[in-house]
C-alpha positions as CSV (number, residue, x, y, z in Angstrom):
1,M,-18.7,-16.4,-19.7
2,A,-16.6,-14.3,-22.0
3,Q,-13.1,-15.0,-23.4
4,Y,-11.6,-12.1,-23.0
5,L,-11.6,-9.6,-19.8
6,H,-10.9,-6.0,-21.5
7,V,-9.8,-3.2,-19.2
8,G,-10.0,0.1,-21.6
9,G,-8.1,-0.8,-25.1
10,E,-6.1,-3.9,-23.1
11,R,-7.3,-7.4,-23.2
12,I,-6.0,-10.9,-21.4
13,A,-7.7,-14.1,-21.7
14,F,-10.6,-14.5,-19.2
15,D,-8.6,-17.7,-17.9
16,K,-5.5,-16.3,-17.6
17,A,-7.1,-13.0,-15.5
18,V,-8.7,-15.2,-13.2
19,A,-5.0,-17.2,-13.0
20,F,-3.1,-13.7,-11.9
21,A,-5.9,-12.9,-9.6
22,S,-6.0,-15.9,-7.9
23,R,-1.9,-15.4,-7.2
24,Y,-2.6,-11.7,-5.9
25,L,-5.1,-12.6,-3.9
26,N,-3.8,-15.4,-2.0
27,D,0.2,-14.3,-2.4
28,A,1.5,-16.3,0.7
29,R,5.4,-14.6,0.0
30,G,3.8,-10.9,1.0
31,L,4.9,-9.5,-2.3
32,W,1.2,-7.6,-3.5
33,A,-1.2,-5.0,-1.4
34,Y,-3.9,-7.7,-0.5
35,P,-4.9,-8.3,1.9
36,A,-2.9,-5.3,3.6
37,Y,-4.2,-2.5,1.9
38,D,-8.2,-4.0,1.6
39,S,-8.1,-4.9,5.4
40,Y,-5.7,-2.4,6.8
41,P,-8.2,-0.5,9.4
42,G,-8.1,3.0,9.4
43,H,-10.0,5.9,10.4
44,P,-13.6,4.3,10.9
45,G,-17.0,5.8,9.4
46,I,-17.2,6.8,6.0
47,D,-15.3,9.9,6.7
48,L,-12.0,10.1,6.1
49,G,-9.7,10.9,8.9
50,R,-5.4,10.7,9.5
51,A,-5.5,7.2,10.1
52,D,-6.9,6.5,6.5
53,L,-3.6,8.7,5.0
54,L,-1.4,5.7,5.4
55,A,-3.3,3.6,3.6
56,V,-1.3,5.1,0.1
57,A,1.9,3.3,1.2
58,L,-0.2,0.1,0.6
59,L,-0.6,0.1,-2.7
60,H,3.2,1.1,-3.5
61,A,2.7,4.8,-3.7
62,H,5.4,6.0,-0.9
63,Q,7.3,8.6,-2.3
64,K,7.8,11.5,-0.3
65,P,5.4,10.1,2.6
66,V,5.4,13.0,5.0
67,S,5.0,15.7,2.5
68,T,2.3,13.5,0.9
69,Y,0.3,13.1,4.9
70,Y,0.6,16.7,5.2
71,S,-0.7,17.8,2.2
72,M,-3.5,14.9,2.5
73,E,-4.3,16.1,6.3
74,A,-4.7,19.6,5.1
75,L,-7.4,18.4,2.8
76,L,-9.3,16.6,5.7
77,Q,-11.9,19.2,5.8
78,V,-12.7,20.0,1.9
79,L,-12.5,16.4,0.8
80,N,-15.0,15.0,3.8
81,A,-16.9,18.2,3.1
82,R,-17.4,17.2,-0.8
83,L,-17.8,13.2,-0.3
84,A,-20.6,14.2,2.2
85,D,-22.7,15.5,-1.6
86,P,-25.6,13.5,-1.9
87,A,-24.9,12.5,-5.7
88,I,-21.8,10.7,-4.7
89,R,-23.3,7.2,-3.2
90,G,-24.5,3.9,-4.8
91,T,-21.7,2.2,-7.7
92,L,-19.7,3.0,-10.4
93,A,-22.4,0.6,-12.0
94,N,-25.3,2.6,-11.4
95,A,-23.6,5.9,-11.3
96,G,-25.5,8.8,-13.4
97,P,-24.8,12.0,-14.7
98,A,-24.8,14.0,-11.1
99,T,-23.0,11.2,-9.4
100,M,-19.9,11.5,-12.5
101,D,-20.0,15.4,-11.9
102,A,-19.8,15.1,-7.9
103,L,-16.9,12.5,-8.4
104,A,-15.1,14.8,-10.9
105,D,-15.6,17.6,-8.3
106,L,-14.1,16.1,-5.4
107,F,-11.0,14.8,-7.9
108,G,-10.8,18.5,-8.7
109,V,-9.0,19.6,-5.3
110,L,-5.8,18.5,-7.4
111,E,-6.3,21.9,-9.4
112,E,-7.9,24.3,-6.9
113,Y,-5.6,23.3,-4.0
114,K,-2.4,21.9,-5.9
115,P,-1.3,19.5,-2.7
116,R,2.4,18.6,-2.8
117,Q,3.4,14.9,-3.6
118,V,-0.5,14.1,-4.3
119,G,-2.0,13.3,-7.9
120,L,-5.0,11.3,-8.9
121,T,-2.8,7.9,-7.9
122,K,-2.4,8.8,-4.2
123,L,-6.2,10.6,-3.8
124,T,-7.9,7.6,-4.9
125,K,-5.6,4.9,-2.5
126,V,-7.5,7.2,-0.2
127,L,-10.4,7.2,-1.5
128,H,-11.5,4.2,-2.8
129,R,-11.4,2.6,0.8
130,K,-14.2,4.8,1.5
131,R,-16.5,4.2,-1.0
132,P,-14.7,0.8,-2.8
133,E,-18.0,0.5,-5.1
134,L,-18.1,3.7,-6.2
135,I,-14.5,5.3,-6.5
136,P,-11.8,3.4,-8.7
137,L,-8.3,3.3,-7.9
138,Y,-5.9,4.9,-10.5
139,D,-2.1,4.6,-11.6
140,E,0.2,4.5,-14.2
141,N,-0.5,1.1,-15.3
142,I,-4.3,2.0,-15.6
143,R,-3.6,5.1,-17.2
144,V,-1.8,2.8,-20.1
145,C,-4.5,0.6,-20.4
146,Y,-7.2,3.8,-21.2
147,M,-4.7,6.2,-23.3
148,R,-2.3,3.7,-25.0
149,S,-4.9,2.8,-27.7
150,G,-6.7,6.2,-27.8
151,V,-10.1,5.3,-25.5
152,I,-9.1,8.4,-23.6
153,P,-7.4,10.6,-26.8
154,R,-4.3,12.3,-25.5
155,A,-4.5,16.1,-24.4
156,K,-2.9,19.1,-23.4
157,N,-3.8,21.5,-20.7
158,R,-6.5,18.7,-19.7
159,S,-7.6,19.6,-16.2
160,W,-7.9,17.0,-13.9
161,K,-11.8,17.4,-13.6
162,E,-12.3,16.7,-17.6
163,F,-10.0,13.4,-17.6
164,S,-12.0,12.1,-14.4
165,L,-15.4,12.5,-16.5
166,L,-13.4,10.7,-19.3
167,L,-11.8,7.9,-16.7
168,L,-14.7,7.0,-14.7
169,S,-17.4,6.8,-18.2
170,A,-14.7,4.6,-19.9
171,M,-14.3,2.6,-16.0
172,Q,-17.9,2.6,-15.8
173,R,-18.5,0.7,-19.3
174,D,-15.6,-1.6,-19.0
175,L,-17.4,-2.6,-15.1
176,V,-20.8,-3.0,-16.7
177,N,-20.6,-4.7,-19.6
178,Q,-17.9,-7.4,-18.3
179,M,-20.0,-7.3,-14.7
180,D,-20.2,-11.1,-14.4
181,G,-16.1,-11.8,-15.3
182,W,-15.4,-9.0,-12.4
183,R,-17.7,-10.9,-9.9
184,E,-16.4,-13.7,-10.6
185,I,-12.8,-12.4,-10.0
186,A,-14.0,-10.3,-6.8
187,A,-15.4,-13.9,-5.4
188,L,-11.7,-15.3,-5.8
189,A,-10.8,-12.6,-2.6
190,H,-12.6,-14.4,0.8
191,S,-10.8,-12.1,4.0
192,P,-11.6,-9.5,3.6
193,A,-14.1,-9.2,0.6
194,I,-13.6,-7.4,-2.7
195,T,-15.8,-5.3,-5.0
196,P,-16.1,-5.6,-8.8
197,L,-14.1,-2.3,-9.2
198,R,-11.3,-3.2,-7.2
199,A,-11.1,-6.8,-9.2
200,L,-11.3,-4.3,-12.7
201,D,-8.1,-2.6,-10.8
202,I,-6.3,-5.9,-9.9
203,I,-6.3,-7.0,-14.1
204,G,-6.3,-3.5,-15.1
205,W,-2.6,-3.0,-12.9
206,H,-1.4,-6.0,-14.2
207,L,-2.1,-5.4,-18.4
208,G,-0.7,-1.5,-17.9
209,G,2.1,-3.0,-15.9
210,Q,2.7,-5.4,-18.9
211,T,2.3,-3.3,-21.7
212,A,4.5,-1.1,-19.6
213,N,7.5,-3.5,-19.8
214,E,7.0,-4.7,-23.1
215,E,7.5,-0.8,-24.3
216,S,10.4,-0.3,-22.1
């Protein structure tokens, strides 16, 4: 097993990553999102429904919840149409150019429709649960991991689709190159199970949060 795990430009000793993930995934105090987010029933099936929209609060993205709900409810038809693209299949580890482009097009609703109170963070928190091996989670801590050290270079006026392609490619590299580690961390979750992609998010969230605290 590798000595370190990397998420973007940040790294953590593997034993420390395992220790944190074990605490996160066995949190008896009920402070963290697992298992609430991962086991939330939501809308049945592979399509998005209204019940799925409430999952954003279970990962602490609950600012302006009513406006968020109505904005995302208005996008359900568009999101489901794009999720139905045959290219949106498989895992991020195995995703080819067609799948990456389809995912970027899915995230492109943020440009085209400009939903109030909804950015990539809230959007991915809804979408990940429907395609947990393919669609990654994103938030400020993940942004820090990939942008602080320039893994994704800063740029003005970059579209969400352009940013998404860079992020997806960078996360795919981290996922594929360290798959054994992510699988070991994912195996710490028992009820419900999680994917290696969710394991990457847990460690990235931890690393990005540490970095933000150090910089503040």
